[in-house]
C-alpha positions as CSV (number, residue, x, y, z in Angstrom):
1,M,0.0,-33.0,20.7
2,A,1.9,-35.7,19.7
3,M,3.8,-35.5,16.1
4,T,1.9,-38.4,14.5
5,S,-1.5,-37.2,15.0
6,T,-0.4,-34.0,13.2
7,A,1.4,-35.6,10.6
8,A,-1.2,-38.2,9.3
9,R,-3.5,-35.3,8.8
10,H,-2.7,-34.5,5.1
11,P,-4.0,-31.0,3.4
12,Q,-7.0,-31.1,1.8
13,P,-6.7,-29.9,-2.1
14,G,-6.9,-26.2,-2.3
15,D,-5.0,-25.7,1.1
16,A,-1.8,-23.3,0.7
17,Y,0.4,-26.2,2.2
18,R,3.4,-26.5,-0.1
19,P,6.9,-28.6,0.7
20,R,9.7,-27.1,1.7
21,R,12.9,-27.2,1.4
22,V,15.1,-26.2,4.8
23,L,18.7,-25.7,6.2
24,M,19.2,-26.6,9.8
25,C,22.6,-26.8,11.8
26,R,22.5,-29.3,15.0
27,P,23.4,-27.8,18.3
28,D,26.3,-29.5,18.9
29,Y,28.4,-26.9,20.6
30,F,24.9,-24.9,21.7
31,A,25.4,-23.1,25.1
32,V,24.8,-19.6,26.6
33,S,28.3,-18.2,26.9
34,Y,27.7,-14.7,26.2
35,E,24.6,-12.1,26.3
36,I,23.7,-10.4,23.1
37,N,19.6,-10.3,23.6
38,P,17.6,-9.8,26.9
39,W,16.8,-13.9,26.7
40,M,20.6,-14.8,27.4
41,H,21.7,-15.3,31.0
42,T,25.2,-16.9,31.2
43,G,24.5,-17.9,35.0
44,V,21.4,-20.2,33.8
45,P,22.6,-23.6,33.6
46,V,22.1,-25.1,29.7
47,D,21.2,-28.7,28.9
48,R,22.8,-29.1,25.5
49,R,21.6,-32.8,25.5
50,L,18.3,-31.5,25.9
51,A,18.4,-28.7,23.2
52,I,19.8,-31.3,21.1
53,R,16.8,-33.8,21.4
54,Q,14.0,-30.5,20.8
55,W,16.3,-29.7,18.0
56,E,16.3,-33.2,16.6
57,S,12.2,-33.2,17.4
58,I,11.9,-30.1,14.6
59,V,13.7,-32.1,12.2
60,R,11.4,-35.2,12.7
61,T,8.7,-33.1,12.3
62,Y,9.5,-31.3,9.3
63,E,10.2,-34.7,7.5
64,A,7.0,-36.2,8.8
65,L,5.0,-33.4,7.1
66,G,7.2,-34.0,4.1
67,H,9.8,-31.3,3.9
68,T,13.7,-31.4,2.9
69,V,15.8,-31.0,5.5
70,E,19.8,-30.1,4.9
71,F,22.5,-29.4,7.2
72,V,25.5,-27.1,7.9
73,E,28.2,-28.6,9.9
74,P,28.7,-26.9,13.5
75,V,31.9,-25.4,14.5
76,L,33.0,-25.5,18.1
77,G,33.1,-22.1,19.3
78,L,30.2,-20.8,17.3
79,P,27.4,-21.7,20.1
80,D,24.7,-20.1,18.3
81,M,25.2,-21.6,14.6
82,V,22.0,-23.4,15.5
83,F,19.9,-20.4,14.8
84,V,20.6,-20.8,10.9
85,A,18.0,-18.4,9.9
86,N,20.5,-15.8,11.0
87,A,22.5,-16.7,7.9
88,G,20.8,-15.0,4.9
89,L,17.8,-14.9,2.7
90,V,17.6,-17.2,-0.1
91,V,15.1,-16.0,-3.0
92,G,14.6,-17.0,-6.1
93,G,18.0,-19.0,-5.7
94,C,20.0,-16.1,-4.8
95,V,21.6,-15.7,-1.2
96,Y,21.8,-12.3,0.1
97,R,24.3,-12.8,3.2
98,A,24.4,-12.0,6.6
99,R,27.1,-9.1,8.2
100,F,26.2,-9.8,12.0
101,R,26.6,-7.4,14.3
102,Y,28.1,-8.6,17.5
103,R,31.5,-9.8,17.1
104,Q,30.5,-12.7,18.7
105,R,28.6,-14.2,15.9
106,Q,30.6,-12.9,12.8
107,G,32.5,-16.1,13.1
108,E,29.7,-17.9,12.0
109,E,29.4,-16.1,8.4
110,A,32.8,-18.3,7.2
111,P,31.4,-21.4,7.4
112,Y,28.0,-20.2,6.0
113,T,29.4,-19.1,3.0
114,V,31.2,-22.2,1.9
115,W,28.0,-24.0,2.2
116,F,26.3,-21.3,0.1
117,R,28.7,-21.3,-2.7
118,R,28.6,-24.9,-3.0
119,H,24.7,-25.0,-3.2
120,F,24.0,-21.9,-5.0
121,D,25.5,-20.1,-7.9
122,H,24.4,-16.2,-6.6
123,V,25.7,-15.5,-3.1
124,V,25.6,-11.9,-2.4
125,R,28.0,-10.1,0.4
126,A,26.5,-8.0,2.1
127,T,28.5,-5.0,3.1
128,E,25.5,-3.6,5.4
129,V,24.7,-5.2,8.7
130,N,21.6,-7.6,8.7
131,E,20.9,-11.0,10.2
132,G,18.9,-12.7,7.4
133,E,15.9,-14.4,7.9
134,G,15.9,-13.0,11.4
135,D,14.8,-9.9,10.2
136,F,13.6,-11.0,6.6
137,A,10.5,-12.9,5.9
138,V,9.5,-13.5,2.8
139,V,5.3,-13.0,2.1
140,G,4.3,-13.4,-1.4
141,D,6.6,-11.7,-3.6
142,T,7.4,-8.8,-0.9
143,V,10.0,-9.2,1.8
144,F,8.7,-7.3,5.3
145,A,12.5,-6.1,7.0
146,G,12.9,-5.4,10.4
147,Y,15.3,-3.0,11.8
148,G,16.2,-1.4,15.0
149,F,18.2,-3.8,17.0
150,R,20.2,-6.2,14.7
151,T,19.8,-5.2,10.6
152,D,20.6,-1.5,10.0
153,L,18.1,0.2,7.4
154,A,20.7,0.7,5.1
155,A,20.7,-3.3,4.6
156,H,16.8,-3.1,3.1
157,D,17.8,-0.8,0.3
158,E,20.7,-3.1,-0.5
159,L,18.7,-6.1,-0.4
160,R,16.4,-4.5,-2.6
161,A,19.0,-3.7,-5.5
162,Q,20.7,-7.2,-5.0
163,L,18.0,-9.4,-5.0
164,H,15.5,-7.0,-6.9
165,V,12.6,-7.7,-4.5
166,P,10.1,-5.5,-3.1
167,V,11.0,-4.7,0.5
168,V,8.8,-3.2,3.3
169,S,10.6,-1.9,6.5
170,L,9.3,-2.5,10.0
171,R,10.8,-1.0,12.7
172,L,11.3,-3.1,15.9
173,V,11.4,-1.2,19.1
174,D,11.3,-3.8,22.0
175,P,14.4,-5.3,22.7
176,R,12.6,-8.4,23.9
177,F,11.7,-9.1,20.0
178,Y,15.1,-7.8,18.6
179,H,14.7,-9.8,15.8
180,L,11.6,-9.6,13.1
181,D,11.3,-13.7,13.1
182,T,10.5,-13.2,17.2
183,A,7.6,-11.0,16.5
184,L,5.9,-12.0,13.1
185,A,5.3,-15.2,11.7
186,V,4.2,-15.9,7.9
187,L,1.6,-17.9,8.0
188,R,0.7,-18.2,4.1
189,D,1.8,-16.0,1.2
190,D,-1.2,-13.3,2.1
191,H,-1.6,-14.2,5.6
192,V,0.9,-13.5,8.9
193,A,0.5,-13.3,12.8
194,Y,2.4,-10.7,14.7
195,F,2.7,-9.1,18.4
196,P,1.8,-5.3,17.6
197,G,3.4,-4.2,20.7
198,A,7.0,-5.1,19.3
199,F,6.6,-2.3,16.5
200,D,6.4,1.4,16.4
201,A,3.1,3.0,15.1
202,A,4.1,3.4,11.9
203,S,4.8,0.0,10.9
204,R,1.8,-1.1,13.3
205,A,-0.3,1.1,10.6
206,V,1.6,-1.2,7.5
207,L,0.8,-4.1,9.0
208,A,-3.0,-3.7,9.9
209,E,-3.1,-2.0,6.3
210,R,-1.2,-4.9,4.3
211,F,-2.9,-7.2,6.9
212,P,-6.2,-6.8,7.7
213,D,-7.2,-10.0,8.9
214,A,-4.0,-11.2,10.6
215,V,-3.9,-13.6,13.8
216,L,-2.9,-11.3,16.4
217,V,-0.4,-12.5,19.0
218,D,-0.8,-11.5,22.7
219,E,2.5,-10.4,25.0
220,H,2.0,-14.0,26.8
221,D,2.4,-16.2,23.8
222,A,4.6,-13.6,22.4
223,E,7.4,-14.0,25.4
224,A,6.8,-17.6,24.5
225,F,8.4,-17.5,21.1
226,G,4.9,-17.8,19.6
227,C,5.9,-16.0,16.5
228,N,9.0,-17.9,16.0
229,A,7.4,-20.3,14.1
230,M,7.0,-22.2,10.9
231,S,4.4,-22.7,8.2
232,D,3.6,-24.6,5.1
233,G,1.0,-22.9,4.9
234,H,-1.1,-25.8,6.8
235,H,0.8,-26.8,9.4
236,V,2.0,-24.6,11.8
237,V,5.4,-25.7,13.9
238,V,5.3,-23.5,16.7
239,S,6.5,-23.3,20.5
240,A,4.3,-25.4,22.9
241,Q,3.9,-22.4,25.1
242,A,2.4,-20.5,23.2
243,T,-0.6,-22.0,24.1
244,G,-3.2,-19.0,23.2
245,F,-1.8,-18.6,19.8
246,V,-1.8,-22.2,18.9
247,E,-5.6,-22.3,19.9
248,S,-6.1,-18.7,17.5
249,L,-3.8,-20.8,14.8
250,R,-6.8,-23.7,15.0
251,A,-9.5,-21.1,14.9
252,A,-7.7,-19.4,11.7
253,G,-8.0,-23.0,10.0
254,Y,-4.3,-24.1,10.5
255,D,-2.7,-26.9,11.6
256,P,-0.6,-26.0,14.6
257,V,2.2,-28.6,15.7
258,P,3.4,-27.5,19.1
259,L,7.1,-28.4,20.2
260,D,8.8,-27.8,23.3
261,T,11.9,-25.4,23.0
262,S,12.1,-24.2,26.1
263,E,16.2,-25.1,26.4
264,L,17.0,-23.1,22.9
265,R,14.9,-20.3,24.2
266,K,17.6,-19.5,26.7
267,A,19.1,-18.0,23.9
268,G,17.0,-16.4,22.3
269,G,15.3,-18.5,19.5
270,S,12.9,-21.2,18.7
271,V,11.5,-22.9,15.7
272,K,12.1,-20.6,13.1
273,C,15.3,-19.2,14.4
274,C,16.6,-23.2,13.5
275,T,14.9,-22.8,9.9
276,L,16.6,-21.1,6.8
277,E,14.4,-21.6,3.9
278,L,15.9,-22.1,0.8
279,R,13.9,-21.0,-2.5
280,E,14.7,-21.9,-5.5
281,N,12.6,-20.0,-7.4
282,D,9.3,-17.9,-7.3
283,H,7.1,-20.8,-6.5
284,E,9.0,-22.3,-3.4
Protein backbone atom coordinates (compact mmCIF):
# COMPACT_ATOMS: atom_id res chain seq x y z
CA MET A 1 0.00 0.00 0.00
CA ALA A 2 1.38 3.42 -0.90
CA MET A 3 1.84 5.77 1.98
CA THR A 4 0.16 8.65 0.14
CA SER A 5 -3.14 6.78 -0.14
CA THR A 6 -3.26 6.09 3.59
CA ALA A 7 -2.00 9.47 4.75
CA ALA A 8 -4.68 11.19 2.68
CA ARG A 9 -7.45 9.49 4.67
CA HIS A 10 -7.97 11.43 7.88
CA PRO A 11 -9.65 9.85 10.93
CA GLN A 12 -13.31 10.59 11.43
CA PRO A 13 -14.71 12.24 14.59
CA GLY A 14 -14.81 9.71 17.39
CA ASP A 15 -11.72 7.81 16.23
CA ALA A 16 -9.08 7.07 18.83
CA TYR A 17 -6.37 8.77 16.75
CA ARG A 18 -4.10 11.23 18.49
CA PRO A 19 -0.80 12.66 17.29
CA ARG A 20 2.30 11.28 18.97
CA ARG A 21 5.75 12.62 19.77
CA VAL A 22 8.44 10.02 19.18
CA LEU A 23 12.21 9.63 19.28
CA MET A 24 14.19 7.89 16.54
CA CYS A 25 17.85 7.26 15.65
CA ARG A 26 19.14 7.10 12.08
CA PRO A 27 20.87 3.75 11.35
CA ASP A 28 24.08 5.28 9.99
CA TYR A 29 26.15 2.57 11.72
CA PHE A 30 23.64 -0.25 11.44
CA ALA A 31 25.22 -3.70 11.21
CA VAL A 32 24.93 -7.21 12.56
CA SER A 33 28.36 -7.52 14.13
CA TYR A 34 27.34 -9.74 17.05
CA GLU A 35 24.54 -12.18 17.90
CA ILE A 36 22.37 -11.49 20.94
CA ASN A 37 18.99 -12.71 19.67
CA PRO A 38 17.86 -15.57 17.40
CA TRP A 39 17.38 -13.26 14.40
CA MET A 40 20.97 -11.98 14.29
CA HIS A 41 23.46 -13.88 12.12
CA THR A 42 26.84 -12.30 11.53
CA GLY A 43 27.33 -14.40 8.40
CA VAL A 44 24.28 -12.85 6.67
CA PRO A 45 25.16 -9.73 4.66
CA VAL A 46 23.50 -6.47 5.74
CA ASP A 47 22.67 -3.66 3.31
CA ARG A 48 23.04 -0.51 5.41
CA ARG A 49 21.80 1.77 2.64
CA LEU A 50 18.62 -0.27 2.36
CA ALA A 51 18.20 -0.20 6.15
CA ILE A 52 18.49 3.61 6.05
CA ARG A 53 15.88 3.83 3.27
CA GLN A 54 13.50 1.61 5.24
CA TRP A 55 14.04 3.71 8.37
CA GLU A 56 13.48 6.92 6.41
CA SER A 57 10.20 5.47 5.16
CA ILE A 58 9.07 5.05 8.77
CA VAL A 59 10.01 8.67 9.53
CA ARG A 60 8.17 10.01 6.47
CA THR A 61 5.13 7.92 7.37
CA TYR A 62 4.98 9.28 10.91
CA GLU A 63 5.33 12.86 9.70
CA ALA A 64 2.64 12.37 7.06
CA LEU A 65 0.30 11.02 9.75
CA GLY A 66 0.77 14.15 11.86
CA HIS A 67 3.29 12.87 14.41
CA THR A 68 6.31 14.77 15.71
CA VAL A 69 9.63 13.00 15.22
CA GLU A 70 12.74 13.93 17.19
CA PHE A 71 16.18 12.44 16.74
CA VAL A 72 19.11 11.27 18.84
CA GLU A 73 22.49 11.21 17.10
CA PRO A 74 23.84 7.74 16.24
CA VAL A 75 27.23 6.75 17.66
CA LEU A 76 29.93 4.85 15.80
CA GLY A 77 30.38 1.38 17.26
CA LEU A 78 26.78 1.13 18.51
CA PRO A 79 25.00 -0.56 15.58
CA ASP A 80 21.75 -1.22 17.49
CA MET A 81 21.11 2.41 18.46
CA VAL A 82 18.50 2.50 15.70
CA PHE A 83 16.32 0.44 18.07
CA VAL A 84 15.69 3.43 20.28
CA ALA A 85 12.59 1.90 21.88
CA ASN A 86 14.98 0.00 24.13
CA ALA A 87 16.45 3.23 25.57
CA GLY A 88 13.82 3.63 28.27
CA LEU A 89 10.19 4.33 29.07
CA VAL A 90 8.70 7.83 29.12
CA VAL A 91 5.44 8.32 31.03
CA GLY A 92 4.05 11.65 32.19
CA GLY A 93 7.27 13.40 31.23
CA CYS A 94 9.32 11.08 33.47
CA VAL A 95 11.99 8.79 32.04
CA TYR A 96 12.86 5.36 33.41
CA ARG A 97 16.19 4.62 31.75
CA ALA A 98 17.26 1.30 30.32
CA ARG A 99 19.97 -0.82 31.85
CA PHE A 100 20.94 -3.19 29.07
CA ARG A 101 21.59 -6.86 29.70
CA TYR A 102 24.25 -7.40 27.05
CA ARG A 103 27.56 -5.53 27.12
CA GLN A 104 27.31 -4.99 23.35
CA ARG A 105 24.45 -2.53 23.96
CA GLN A 106 25.49 -1.04 27.28
CA GLY A 107 27.40 1.72 25.50
CA GLU A 108 24.05 3.10 24.30
CA GLU A 109 23.06 4.10 27.82
CA ALA A 110 25.32 7.19 27.95
CA PRO A 111 24.18 8.94 24.73
CA TYR A 112 20.55 8.17 25.46
CA THR A 113 20.93 9.59 28.97
CA VAL A 114 22.44 12.81 27.61
CA TRP A 115 19.48 13.23 25.27
CA PHE A 116 16.91 12.48 27.98
CA ARG A 117 18.45 14.96 30.41
CA ARG A 118 18.37 17.68 27.79
CA HIS A 119 14.66 17.18 27.20
CA PHE A 120 13.16 15.96 30.50
CA ASP A 121 13.52 17.14 34.09
CA HIS A 122 12.92 13.77 35.72
CA VAL A 123 15.25 11.00 34.51
CA VAL A 124 15.42 7.89 36.71
CA ARG A 125 18.59 5.80 36.66
CA ALA A 126 17.56 2.14 36.68
CA THR A 127 19.36 -0.23 39.01
CA GLU A 128 17.57 -3.29 37.61
CA VAL A 129 18.15 -4.75 34.16
CA ASN A 130 15.50 -3.58 31.71
CA GLU A 131 15.31 -2.67 28.04
CA GLY A 132 12.76 0.13 28.04
CA GLU A 133 9.80 0.00 25.70
CA GLY A 134 11.20 -3.20 24.32
CA ASP A 135 9.56 -4.81 27.35
CA PHE A 136 7.20 -2.07 28.60
CA ALA A 137 3.91 -1.44 26.80
CA VAL A 138 1.66 1.39 27.96
CA VAL A 139 -2.03 0.50 27.61
CA GLY A 140 -4.18 3.29 28.99
CA ASP A 141 -2.91 4.02 32.50
CA THR A 142 -1.24 0.61 32.93
CA VAL A 143 2.18 -0.65 31.91
CA PHE A 144 2.24 -4.25 30.72
CA ALA A 145 5.78 -5.45 31.33
CA GLY A 146 7.59 -8.40 29.80
CA TYR A 147 10.29 -10.48 31.44
CA GLY A 148 12.13 -13.72 30.83
CA PHE A 149 14.88 -12.73 28.42
CA ARG A 150 16.03 -9.11 28.38
CA THR A 151 14.28 -7.49 31.36
CA ASP A 152 14.39 -8.78 34.94
CA LEU A 153 11.19 -9.15 36.92
CA ALA A 154 12.70 -6.93 39.63
CA ALA A 155 12.64 -4.03 37.16
CA HIS A 156 8.83 -4.16 37.22
CA ASP A 157 8.82 -3.33 40.92
CA GLU A 158 11.37 -0.58 40.39
CA LEU A 159 9.33 0.92 37.57
CA ARG A 160 6.17 0.80 39.69
CA ALA A 161 7.91 2.58 42.56
CA GLN A 162 9.74 5.18 40.49
CA LEU A 163 7.04 6.22 38.02
CA HIS A 164 4.02 5.43 40.23
CA VAL A 165 2.20 3.48 37.54
CA PRO A 166 0.29 0.18 37.69
CA VAL A 167 2.42 -2.63 36.24
CA VAL A 168 1.19 -6.03 35.02
CA SER A 169 3.92 -8.64 34.51
CA LEU A 170 3.90 -10.99 31.50
CA ARG A 171 6.39 -13.82 31.11
CA LEU A 172 7.90 -14.40 27.68
CA VAL A 173 8.90 -18.00 26.96
CA ASP A 174 9.88 -18.16 23.26
CA PRO A 175 13.39 -16.80 22.56
CA ARG A 176 12.33 -15.65 19.09
CA PHE A 177 10.12 -13.10 20.87
CA TYR A 178 12.70 -11.92 23.34
CA HIS A 179 11.09 -8.49 23.88
CA LEU A 180 7.45 -7.81 24.63
CA ASP A 181 7.21 -5.49 21.62
CA THR A 182 7.90 -8.45 19.33
CA ALA A 183 4.85 -10.27 20.70
CA LEU A 184 2.34 -7.56 21.66
CA ALA A 185 1.23 -4.34 19.97
CA VAL A 186 -0.79 -1.59 21.65
CA LEU A 187 -3.52 -0.54 19.24
CA ARG A 188 -5.56 1.82 21.44
CA ASP A 189 -5.67 2.71 25.11
CA ASP A 190 -7.97 -0.29 25.63
CA HIS A 191 -7.05 -2.64 22.79
CA VAL A 192 -4.03 -4.77 21.86
CA ALA A 193 -2.86 -7.42 19.44
CA TYR A 194 -0.61 -10.27 20.50
CA PHE A 195 0.87 -13.65 19.60
CA PRO A 196 -0.28 -16.11 22.29
CA GLY A 197 2.59 -18.54 21.74
CA ALA A 198 5.13 -16.04 23.05
CA PHE A 199 3.70 -16.14 26.60
CA ASP A 200 3.39 -18.70 29.38
CA ALA A 201 -0.05 -20.02 30.35
CA ALA A 202 -0.54 -17.61 33.25
CA SER A 203 0.28 -14.59 31.09
CA ARG A 204 -2.02 -15.78 28.32
CA ALA A 205 -4.80 -16.00 30.90
CA VAL A 206 -4.10 -12.42 32.03
CA LEU A 207 -4.19 -11.13 28.47
CA ALA A 208 -7.38 -13.04 27.66
CA GLU A 209 -9.09 -11.60 30.73
CA ARG A 210 -7.90 -8.04 30.20
CA PHE A 211 -8.40 -7.96 26.43
CA PRO A 212 -11.16 -10.38 25.43
CA ASP A 213 -11.47 -8.68 22.03
CA ALA A 214 -7.74 -8.56 21.28
CA VAL A 215 -6.52 -9.16 17.75
CA LEU A 216 -4.71 -12.50 17.88
CA VAL A 217 -1.64 -12.80 15.66
CA ASP A 218 -0.60 -16.15 14.20
CA GLU A 219 2.93 -17.51 14.23
CA HIS A 220 3.69 -16.63 10.61
CA ASP A 221 2.80 -12.98 11.10
CA ALA A 222 4.55 -12.87 14.47
CA GLU A 223 7.74 -14.17 12.84
CA ALA A 224 7.34 -11.39 10.27
CA PHE A 225 7.46 -8.94 13.21
CA GLY A 226 3.81 -7.99 12.78
CA CYS A 227 3.44 -7.28 16.51
CA ASN A 228 6.36 -4.84 16.32
CA ALA A 229 3.94 -2.18 15.09
CA MET A 230 3.20 1.42 16.03
CA SER A 231 -0.41 2.58 16.35
CA ASP A 232 -1.81 6.08 16.85
CA GLY A 233 -5.25 4.67 17.64
CA HIS A 234 -6.34 4.74 14.00
CA HIS A 235 -3.37 4.05 11.72
CA VAL A 236 -1.11 1.09 12.44
CA VAL A 237 2.35 1.25 10.89
CA VAL A 238 3.27 -2.41 10.50
CA SER A 239 5.63 -4.82 8.78
CA ALA A 240 4.39 -5.40 5.23
CA GLN A 241 5.35 -9.07 5.46
CA ALA A 242 2.71 -9.69 8.18
CA THR A 243 -0.02 -9.92 5.55
CA GLY A 244 -2.62 -11.76 7.61
CA PHE A 245 -2.24 -9.33 10.49
CA VAL A 246 -2.66 -6.40 8.10
CA GLU A 247 -6.02 -7.82 7.01
CA SER A 248 -7.03 -8.50 10.62
CA LEU A 249 -6.28 -4.89 11.52
CA ARG A 250 -8.39 -3.65 8.64
CA ALA A 251 -11.25 -5.95 9.70
CA ALA A 252 -11.00 -4.55 13.24
CA GLY A 253 -11.50 -1.01 11.96
CA TYR A 254 -7.90 0.21 11.83
CA ASP A 255 -6.10 1.73 8.88
CA PRO A 256 -2.92 -0.34 8.47
CA VAL A 257 0.13 1.20 6.82
CA PRO A 258 2.38 -1.68 5.72
CA LEU A 259 6.09 -0.89 5.31
CA ASP A 260 9.02 -3.06 4.27
CA THR A 261 11.41 -3.47 7.22
CA SER A 262 13.16 -6.60 5.97
CA GLU A 263 16.71 -5.27 6.46
CA LEU A 264 16.06 -4.02 9.98
CA ARG A 265 14.60 -7.40 10.88
CA LYS A 266 18.03 -8.97 10.33
CA ALA A 267 18.97 -7.47 13.71
CA GLY A 268 15.68 -8.47 15.33
CA GLY A 269 13.68 -5.26 15.00
CA SER A 270 11.02 -3.51 12.97
CA VAL A 271 8.78 -0.43 13.22
CA LYS A 272 8.23 -0.28 16.99
CA CYS A 273 11.83 -1.10 17.85
CA CYS A 274 12.82 2.04 15.94
CA THR A 275 10.34 4.19 17.87
CA LEU A 276 10.28 5.47 21.45
CA GLU A 277 7.11 7.33 22.40
CA LEU A 278 7.69 10.51 24.42
CA ARG A 279 4.64 10.86 26.65
CA GLU A 280 4.53 14.30 28.25
CA ASN A 281 1.38 13.72 30.32
CA ASP A 282 -1.45 11.30 30.88
CA HIS A 283 -3.12 12.32 27.62
CA GLU A 284 -0.16 11.66 25.34
